[in-house]
C-alpha positions as CSV (number, residue, x, y, z in Angstrom):
1,M,63.4,148.7,-73.8
2,M,62.7,148.9,-70.5
3,D,65.1,150.2,-67.8
4,V,66.6,147.5,-65.7
5,S,65.6,149.1,-62.1
6,E,62.1,149.3,-63.9
7,V,62.0,145.8,-64.9
8,E,63.3,145.2,-61.5
9,E,60.2,147.2,-60.0
10,S,57.7,145.4,-61.6
11,F,58.9,141.8,-61.3
12,F,60.0,141.9,-57.4
13,A,60.3,144.0,-54.6
14,A,62.8,143.5,-51.9
15,S,60.1,143.3,-49.5
16,D,58.4,140.5,-51.2
17,A,60.5,137.9,-50.1
18,K,59.2,136.6,-46.5
19,L,62.7,134.8,-46.1
20,H,66.2,134.4,-48.0
21,A,65.7,138.4,-48.7
22,E,69.3,138.7,-49.9
23,M,69.2,135.3,-52.4
24,C,66.3,136.8,-53.8
25,R,67.6,140.2,-54.3
26,S,70.8,138.7,-55.9
27,L,68.5,136.5,-57.9
28,S,66.1,139.1,-59.0
29,A,69.0,141.5,-60.2
30,I,70.3,139.0,-62.6
31,Y,67.2,137.8,-63.6
32,C,66.1,141.4,-64.6
33,K,69.1,142.1,-66.3
34,I,68.9,139.5,-68.7
35,L,65.5,140.3,-69.3
36,S,66.4,143.9,-70.0
37,I,68.5,142.6,-73.0
38,F,66.2,139.6,-74.2
39,P,64.5,141.7,-76.8
40,S,68.2,141.9,-78.1
41,L,68.5,138.2,-78.3
42,E,65.5,137.4,-79.7
43,A,66.2,139.6,-82.3
44,A,69.2,137.7,-83.0
45,R,67.0,135.6,-85.1
46,P,69.1,132.6,-84.7
47,R,68.1,130.0,-87.5
48,S,70.3,127.1,-86.6
49,K,69.0,124.1,-84.3
50,S,71.3,125.3,-81.5
51,G,70.5,128.9,-81.7
52,I,67.0,128.1,-81.0
53,Q,67.9,125.4,-77.9
54,A,70.4,128.0,-76.6
55,L,67.2,130.4,-76.1
56,C,65.1,127.8,-75.2
57,S,67.7,126.7,-72.8
58,L,67.8,130.5,-71.3
59,H,64.2,130.8,-71.1
60,V,63.6,127.8,-69.3
61,A,66.3,128.8,-66.9
62,L,64.6,132.3,-66.2
63,E,61.4,130.4,-65.5
64,K,63.5,128.1,-62.9
65,A,64.6,131.4,-61.5
66,K,61.2,132.9,-61.3
67,N,59.8,130.1,-59.8
68,V,62.3,130.1,-56.9
69,L,61.9,133.7,-56.6
70,Q,57.8,133.0,-56.3
71,H,58.3,130.2,-54.1
72,C,59.7,132.6,-51.6
73,T,57.3,135.3,-51.5
74,E,54.3,132.7,-51.6
75,S,55.4,130.5,-49.1
76,S,54.8,130.4,-45.3
77,K,57.9,131.5,-43.3
78,L,58.1,128.8,-41.2
79,Y,58.2,126.4,-43.7
80,L,60.8,128.6,-45.9
81,A,62.7,128.5,-42.6
82,I,62.2,124.8,-42.1
83,T,63.1,124.0,-45.8
84,G,66.1,126.3,-46.0
85,D,68.7,124.1,-47.3
86,S,66.7,123.0,-50.1
87,V,65.7,126.5,-51.0
88,L,69.4,127.2,-51.3
89,V,69.8,124.2,-53.3
90,K,67.4,125.8,-55.8
91,F,68.9,129.0,-55.8
92,E,72.4,127.4,-57.0
93,K,70.4,125.0,-59.5
94,A,68.7,128.6,-60.9
95,K,72.4,130.0,-61.0
96,C,73.7,127.0,-62.8
97,A,71.2,126.9,-65.2
98,I,71.5,130.5,-66.2
99,V,75.2,130.9,-66.2
100,D,75.2,127.5,-68.7
101,S,72.0,128.9,-71.0
102,L,73.7,132.3,-71.2
103,K,77.2,130.7,-72.6
104,L,75.1,129.1,-75.2
105,V,73.3,132.1,-76.3
106,E,76.7,134.1,-75.9
107,D,77.4,132.3,-79.1
108,I,74.8,133.0,-81.5
109,V,74.6,137.1,-80.8
110,S,76.4,140.1,-81.9
111,Q,79.7,141.0,-80.1
112,S,77.9,143.9,-78.3
113,I,75.2,141.6,-76.8
114,A,77.9,138.9,-76.1
115,C,79.5,141.7,-74.0
116,Q,76.9,142.1,-72.0
117,I,76.0,138.7,-71.4
118,D,79.8,137.9,-70.7
119,E,79.4,140.7,-68.0
120,I,76.3,139.0,-66.3
121,V,78.0,135.5,-66.6
122,N,80.8,137.3,-64.5
123,E,78.6,138.9,-62.1
124,I,76.6,135.7,-61.3
125,S,79.4,133.2,-61.2
126,G,80.9,135.7,-58.5
127,M,77.7,135.1,-56.4
128,V,77.7,133.0,-53.3
129,F,74.4,132.2,-51.9
130,A,73.9,131.2,-48.2
131,L,71.4,131.3,-45.8
132,D,70.8,134.0,-43.2
133,P,72.3,132.4,-40.3
134,S,69.5,133.8,-37.7
135,E,67.0,132.1,-40.2
136,K,68.9,128.8,-40.7
137,Q,68.8,128.5,-36.9
138,V,65.1,129.0,-36.4
139,G,64.5,126.5,-39.3
140,D,66.9,123.9,-37.6
141,D,65.3,124.4,-34.2
142,L,61.8,123.8,-36.0
143,I,63.0,120.6,-37.3
144,A,64.6,119.9,-34.2
145,L,61.0,120.2,-32.4
146,L,58.9,118.6,-35.4
147,Q,61.5,115.5,-35.0
148,Q,61.3,115.4,-31.3
149,D,57.3,115.6,-31.6
150,R,57.2,112.4,-34.0
151,K,59.8,110.5,-31.5
152,F,57.6,111.4,-28.4
153,N,53.9,111.5,-29.6
154,N,52.7,112.9,-26.1
155,S,53.6,116.3,-27.0
156,N,53.2,119.0,-24.4
157,D,51.0,121.5,-26.6
158,S,51.9,124.3,-24.4
159,S,56.0,123.8,-24.6
160,E,55.3,123.0,-28.7
161,L,53.5,126.2,-29.0
162,E,56.1,128.4,-27.2
163,C,58.6,126.8,-29.2
164,F,56.6,127.8,-32.2
165,H,55.9,131.3,-30.9
166,M,59.9,131.9,-30.2
167,A,60.5,130.6,-33.8
168,A,58.1,133.1,-35.2
169,T,58.6,136.1,-33.3
170,K,62.1,135.5,-35.1
171,L,60.7,135.3,-38.1
172,G,58.9,138.7,-37.5
173,I,55.3,136.9,-37.3
174,T,54.1,138.9,-33.9
175,S,50.4,138.5,-33.7
176,S,49.3,134.9,-32.2
177,R,47.0,134.8,-35.5
178,A,49.9,135.4,-37.7
179,A,51.8,132.4,-35.7
180,L,48.3,130.3,-35.9
181,T,48.1,130.7,-39.7
182,E,51.9,130.2,-40.3
183,R,51.6,126.9,-38.0
184,R,48.6,125.5,-40.2
185,A,50.3,126.5,-43.5
186,L,52.9,124.0,-42.4
């Protein structure tokens, strides 16, 4: 069986997330802990319909978590900043799905594995996901800029570019080419 740190390294490096890094680290750590005990869960070989459904539920919950993490590694920084509130909801939904499915699985496994599951459930239940305040501010500023542009369709390109440049700088997009790429990705 792989060590949790090996699973985590092969799945998600902290530098992979373009934004929302702290939430990604937390969810990734839980994801990897579950992956490390997954062979034991499958080895329990639940024969009942409810046992099979519990494992399927856990698999779906893990897939949700993986998709949220991939979203934060593959999407544009500007897009992630603008959709920060939506991303936060996705993290919360993934967390709830994992907790619910782990509780179902807990009933079909041995006591030792159930104890490991209980530890994971307690850990994830105590997690509080929150947007980084500076990332949230950049997102709010970009949304305001986009809404202003929609209201006053005669936008001044230089002021718009200046606002995007300031937002990009705050997000660590330091070259003009990277800023243009990010803007086009929106």
